[in-house]
N, C-alpha and C positions, 0 to 999 in steps of 0.2 A: 667389544665396546659395550654391549648390552643395550643397544638401541633398536632391538628387533621387536619390541613390544608395541602394541597399538595404543595410541592416545588420541582421544577425540579433539580435532582441531589442530593437530600437530602432524608434521610430516618429516621424513628423513631428509637432511641436507648435509652437504660436504662443505666444511669450512674452507673459504677461499684462501686462507693463509697457511694453515697447518695441514689440511687435507683429511682430517679425521671426520667421522660421521657423528652427527648430533641430531637431536630433535629440533624442530624449527623454533620452539619456544625458549630454547637455551642459546639462541644466536641473536645477533643484532646487526643492523646495517650501518656501516661506517660512513663518514663524510665523503669518501671517495668511492662509494657505491659497492664496497665489498661486504659480502654476507659472511660474518665471522663469529666464532664462538666467544663466550665471555672471557676466556683466558687470553685470547688473541686481540681483543678489542682495544683500540687506542683512541683517545680523544684527539681532536684536531689541535694542533699546536697554536698557542695564542699569537705567536709571531705572524701567522697567516692573516690576522685581522688588523695589523698595524697599517696606518696610512702614512705615507711619506709626506714631509713638509715641503711645500713648493718652494723652490729656490729661485729667487729673482736675480738673474745674472745680467740685467741691463746696466749699461754704463750711465752714470747720472748726467754727464755733460758730454754731448756729442758735437764735434765740430768737423766740417769738411777738410779734406787734405788741401793745403795751399798749393798753388801752382808753382812749378819750378822757375827760379830766377837764375838766368845765366849771366855771368859777368864778362 
């Protein structure tokens, strides 16, 4: 891989997704706390940030059940 050189402030890391060795300045932390290389990096999907609309399922008119009438 060619990552056996010394670079001040950087260290060797293994990508959590592909398993290859990279220098730490070539990797990023994803939203799910994986430390991955730039090739494996994925943005968080926009659907994760949607808020559902609250559905009001109450009945507008409520009446008690009438008592049974036997003939």
